[in-house]
C-alpha positions as CSV (number, residue, x, y, z in Angstrom):
1,M,-10.2,-87.8,93.0
2,P,-13.2,-87.6,95.1
3,I,-13.9,-84.7,97.3
4,V,-16.8,-84.2,100.3
5,L,-16.6,-80.6,101.9
6,I,-18.8,-79.6,104.5
7,D,-19.6,-76.1,104.7
8,Q,-20.1,-74.2,107.5
9,D,-20.0,-70.4,106.8
10,S,-21.6,-70.1,103.2
11,D,-25.6,-70.5,104.3
12,P,-26.8,-69.1,107.9
13,D,-29.0,-71.5,108.3
14,A,-28.5,-74.7,106.7
15,T,-24.9,-76.8,106.3
16,I,-23.7,-77.5,102.8
17,V,-22.6,-80.6,102.0
18,Q,-21.0,-80.9,98.4
19,L,-19.6,-84.1,96.8
20,S,-17.0,-83.3,93.6
21,F,-15.8,-86.1,91.4
22,G,-14.4,-86.4,87.9
23,D,-16.5,-87.7,84.8
24,R,-16.0,-91.5,85.2
25,L,-18.2,-91.0,88.0
26,G,-20.9,-89.1,86.2
27,A,-23.5,-91.7,86.9
28,L,-24.3,-90.0,90.4
29,L,-26.2,-87.6,88.1
30,D,-28.8,-90.1,87.7
31,T,-31.6,-88.9,89.5
32,L,-32.2,-92.2,91.3
33,K,-28.9,-92.2,93.0
34,I,-29.0,-88.7,94.0
35,L,-32.2,-89.4,95.9
36,D,-30.9,-92.5,97.2
37,T,-28.3,-89.7,99.0
38,M,-30.9,-87.6,100.1
39,K,-33.2,-90.9,101.6
40,A,-29.6,-91.9,103.5
41,L,-29.8,-88.4,104.9
42,T,-33.0,-88.3,105.9
43,D,-32.6,-91.4,107.5
44,L,-30.5,-89.8,109.8
45,G,-33.2,-87.3,110.8
46,L,-32.1,-84.6,108.7
47,H,-33.6,-82.5,106.3
48,V,-32.3,-81.9,102.7
49,T,-34.2,-78.3,102.3
50,K,-32.6,-77.9,98.5
51,G,-30.4,-79.7,96.3
52,S,-28.4,-79.1,92.7
53,V,-26.0,-80.3,90.2
54,T,-23.5,-78.9,88.2
55,A,-20.8,-80.0,85.8
56,N,-18.4,-79.1,83.9
57,E,-16.2,-81.2,81.2
58,F,-14.1,-82.4,84.4
59,V,-15.8,-82.4,87.4
60,V,-19.5,-82.8,88.4
61,R,-20.5,-81.1,91.7
62,T,-23.9,-82.1,93.8
63,K,-24.9,-80.0,96.8
64,F,-27.1,-80.6,99.6
65,F,-28.4,-78.3,102.2
66,I,-29.2,-79.8,104.8
67,T,-31.0,-78.9,108.4
68,Q,-32.1,-80.2,111.8
69,M,-35.2,-79.3,113.1
70,G,-35.0,-76.1,110.8
71,R,-31.1,-75.2,112.1
72,K,-27.6,-75.6,110.8
73,I,-25.9,-79.0,112.2
74,V,-23.6,-78.0,114.9
75,D,-23.1,-81.6,116.9
76,P,-19.7,-83.3,115.5
77,D,-21.5,-86.7,115.8
78,I,-24.0,-86.0,113.3
79,L,-21.4,-84.2,111.2
80,E,-19.4,-86.9,110.7
81,R,-22.2,-89.7,110.1
82,I,-23.4,-86.9,107.3
83,R,-19.6,-87.5,105.7
84,L,-19.6,-91.4,106.2
85,T,-23.0,-91.6,104.9
86,I,-22.3,-89.5,102.0
87,I,-18.7,-91.5,101.2
88,S,-20.9,-94.7,101.5
89,N,-23.3,-94.0,99.3
90,L,-20.5,-92.8,97.1
91,L,-18.5,-96.6,97.3
92,K,-21.8,-98.2,97.0
93,Y,-22.5,-97.2,93.9
94,H,-18.9,-96.7,92.8
95,P,-16.8,-99.0,93.8
96,E,-14.3,-98.3,91.8
97,S,-13.4,-95.1,93.6
98,S,-12.4,-97.1,96.8
99,E,-8.8,-97.0,96.2
100,K,-8.6,-93.5,96.2
101,L,-10.7,-92.8,99.7
102,A,-9.5,-93.9,103.0
103,M,-13.3,-96.3,103.6
104,G,-12.1,-97.9,100.5
105,E,-10.8,-100.8,102.5
106,I,-13.8,-101.5,104.4
107,F,-14.6,-102.9,100.8
108,G,-11.6,-104.6,101.2
109,I,-9.9,-102.5,98.1
110,K,-6.8,-100.6,99.6
111,P,-4.9,-97.7,97.9
112,P,-2.3,-98.4,95.7
113,V,0.1,-96.1,98.1
114,K,-0.8,-96.1,101.6
115,L,-0.1,-92.6,102.9
116,D,2.9,-91.9,105.7
117,V,0.6,-90.6,108.3
118,E,3.6,-88.4,109.8
119,L,4.4,-87.1,106.3
120,A,0.6,-86.1,105.8
121,T,-0.2,-84.3,108.8
122,H,0.0,-80.8,109.5
123,I,-1.3,-78.5,111.9
124,H,-1.7,-74.8,112.4
125,L,-3.2,-72.6,115.3
126,E,-3.9,-69.4,115.2
127,H,-5.9,-66.7,117.0
128,D,-9.2,-65.7,115.7
129,G,-10.0,-63.0,117.7
130,P,-9.6,-62.2,121.5
131,K,-11.8,-64.9,122.8
132,R,-11.5,-68.2,120.4
133,S,-8.6,-69.5,118.3
134,L,-8.7,-71.3,114.9
135,L,-7.4,-74.7,114.1
136,Y,-6.4,-76.2,111.0
137,I,-5.3,-80.0,110.6
138,E,-4.6,-81.5,107.6
139,T,-4.1,-85.6,108.3
140,A,-4.9,-89.0,106.8
141,D,-8.1,-89.5,106.7
142,R,-10.2,-92.4,108.4
143,P,-13.8,-93.3,109.9
144,G,-14.6,-91.3,113.2
145,L,-11.5,-89.0,112.9
146,L,-13.6,-86.0,113.6
147,L,-14.8,-87.3,116.7
148,E,-11.3,-88.6,118.1
149,I,-9.7,-85.3,117.2
150,I,-12.9,-83.6,119.3
151,K,-11.4,-86.0,122.3
152,V,-8.1,-85.0,122.2
153,I,-9.3,-81.5,122.5
154,T,-11.6,-81.8,125.3
155,D,-9.2,-84.3,126.7
156,V,-6.8,-81.0,127.7
157,N,-9.7,-79.2,129.1
158,L,-10.6,-76.8,125.8
159,D,-13.8,-75.6,124.7
160,V,-14.9,-76.9,120.8
161,E,-17.1,-73.8,119.5
162,S,-17.6,-75.1,115.9
163,A,-16.4,-78.2,113.6
164,E,-15.9,-78.7,110.0
165,I,-14.3,-81.4,108.3
166,D,-13.3,-82.0,104.6
167,T,-12.3,-85.3,102.7
168,E,-9.8,-84.8,99.4
169,G,-9.4,-88.4,98.5
170,L,-7.2,-90.2,101.2
171,I,-6.7,-87.0,103.2
172,A,-8.8,-85.1,105.6
173,K,-9.2,-81.5,106.0
174,E,-10.6,-80.2,109.5
175,K,-11.0,-76.8,111.2
176,F,-12.3,-76.1,114.3
177,H,-12.8,-73.1,116.7
178,V,-11.5,-73.5,119.8
179,S,-10.9,-71.7,123.4
180,Y,-10.1,-72.2,126.9
181,R,-13.0,-70.4,129.6
182,G,-14.1,-68.2,126.6
183,A,-10.4,-66.6,125.6
184,A,-8.3,-67.6,122.9
185,L,-5.7,-70.0,123.7
186,T,-2.3,-68.7,124.9
187,D,1.1,-69.8,123.8
188,P,1.2,-72.4,126.1
189,L,-2.1,-74.2,125.6
190,S,-1.6,-73.2,121.9
191,Q,1.7,-75.9,122.3
192,L,0.2,-78.5,124.6
193,L,-2.8,-78.6,122.3
194,V,-0.1,-79.0,119.3
195,N,2.2,-81.6,120.5
196,C,-1.1,-83.6,121.7
197,L,-2.5,-83.5,118.4
198,R,0.8,-84.6,116.5
199,Y,1.3,-87.5,118.5
200,Y,-1.8,-88.7,118.5
201,L,-2.4,-88.5,114.5
202,R,0.7,-89.4,113.7
203,R,0.3,-92.4,115.6
204,P,-3.0,-93.9,114.9
205,E,-2.4,-97.4,116.2
206,T,-1.9,-95.6,120.0
207,D,-4.2,-96.0,122.2
208,E,-6.6,-93.1,123.2
209,G,-5.2,-92.6,126.7
210,S,-1.4,-92.4,125.8
211,Y,-1.0,-89.2,124.7
């Protein structure tokens, strides 16, 4: 199962993107294809400061350290574009992985079993000190998901301090630091946010303004 992780915690100066995949996708070790991924990232106006490839019997991991103007990526729109660029490049060279990724439907290959969005969606919110709360979301992946979630959060007048999204096959796992006027969310605000997100994410066909 292909996995794309966006790590904002391990390096203070760079965003780390790691692509993991089974040995049948091992052709990505080919230098040309790694360079193609790096070029796709630089075409977004980003700088790949370094990269590495590790492998064992079962998994190959390609890791990129990415900055924009010498700094870690904080713009959610850029983070989503990075994620979609990495996945798009994977699908370009390995269309056989399409059925294991939500973006595979763009290539006309649907997964053999469609995820039940309601069963796949899990939301957890907790305090992370007095000034912010930590929001975890696991749900069915789709292009643009990160920006959709941020819109739901900001539409209830909350602030998004940081955002991460990981892709594990057909599932997306997001982590956000959120606050309200510089403080962690109260219980009523937490419940409001969870309800809005649950309603929106479990009904992806819902119009944006209807929650």
